[in-house]
C-alpha positions in Angstrom: -14.4 -16.8 5.1 -11.5 -16.4 2.7 -7.6 -16.0 3.5 -6.6 -12.4 5.1 -3.5 -11.0 3.6 -1.9 -8.8 6.5 1.0 -7.7 4.7 -0.1 -6.0 1.8 1.9 -2.9 0.0 0.2 0.2 -1.0 2.2 2.2 -3.5 0.7 5.8 -3.9 0.9 7.1 -7.3 3.8 9.7 -6.6 5.8 6.7 -5.2 8.7 5.0 -7.5 7.7 1.3 -7.1 10.3 0.2 -9.4 13.2 2.4 -8.1 12.1 1.5 -4.3 11.8 -2.2 -4.9 15.4 -2.3 -6.7 17.0 -0.3 -3.9 16.0 -3.4 -1.3 16.6 -6.3 -3.9 13.2 -6.6 -5.4 12.2 -7.0 -9.1 9.1 -5.8 -10.0 7.4 -7.1 -13.0 6.7 -4.4 -15.4 3.2 -5.6 -15.7 2.3 -4.7 -11.9 3.8 -1.1 -12.3 2.2 1.6 -11.8 0.3 -0.2 -8.5 -3.1 0.0 -8.8 -6.2 -1.7 -6.4 -7.1 -3.4 -9.5 -3.8 -5.4 -9.8 -4.2 -6.5 -6.1 -7.7 -7.6 -6.7 -6.5 -9.7 -9.6 -3.9 -11.6 -7.6 -6.0 -11.9 -4.6 -8.8 -13.4 -6.6 -6.1 -15.8 -7.9 -5.0 -16.9 -4.6 -8.2 -17.0 -2.9 -7.4 -13.8 -0.7 -10.5 -11.9 0.7 -9.2 -9.4 2.4 -6.1 -7.4 2.3 -4.6 -4.9 4.7 -3.0 -2.2 3.0 0.1 -0.4 4.6 3.0 1.9 2.8 6.3 0.1 2.9 9.0 0.7 5.3 11.1 2.9 2.7 8.2 5.3 2.1 9.9 8.6 1.6 7.8 10.9 3.9 11.0 12.6 5.4 8.8 14.1 8.4 6.1 15.7 6.0 3.1 14.9 7.9 1.0 16.0 4.6 2.5 12.9 2.8 2.0 10.6 5.8 -2.0 12.3 5.8 -2.1 12.0 2.1 -1.2 8.3 2.1 -3.6 7.3 4.9 -6.3 9.5 3.1 -5.7 7.4 -0.2 -5.5 3.9 1.5 -9.2 5.1 3.1 -10.6 5.9 -0.2 -9.2 2.4 -1.9 -10.9 0.6 1.3 -14.3 2.5 0.9 -14.0 2.3 -2.9 -13.8 -1.9 -2.6 -15.6 -2.4 0.3 -14.7 -5.7 2.2 -11.6 -6.1 0.1 -9.3 -3.6 1.8 -8.4 -2.4 5.0 -5.3 -0.8 6.2 -2.6 0.2 8.8 -2.3 4.0 8.9 1.1 5.5 8.4 2.1 7.1 11.7 5.3 9.0 9.7 7.9 9.9 12.1 7.1 8.4 15.4 9.3 10.8 17.3 6.6 13.4 16.0 4.0 13.6 18.5 2.2 16.5 17.0 
C-alpha cells in the first residue's frame, strides 16, 4: 500500500484559492489554480500517495450557510466516486454550534 495523505485540501470551484491562500501567507503557484482532482492526482502519483483524504480549508467561507456546507460535502463525495480508491473525505460540519 502507498502513502495516505490525511490533510489534502479540496477547493470548491466557487472558492477563490489564491486569495484564501494569500490571506494566511501562502503563495499558490498559478499552475495549481484552480484546484482540480487531476492536479491532485498528478501530485499524488509523483509523491507515491495512493489515497488522499479531502477536507475544505479552515478558512472556507460558509458563514453558517448550511447549503454551502452540504454542497462542499456533496462535491467531495463526487470526486471520491469519480476517482474510486484515490480519494476519501472528512465531512465539513460548518458551524459546530448549529445542531440542526
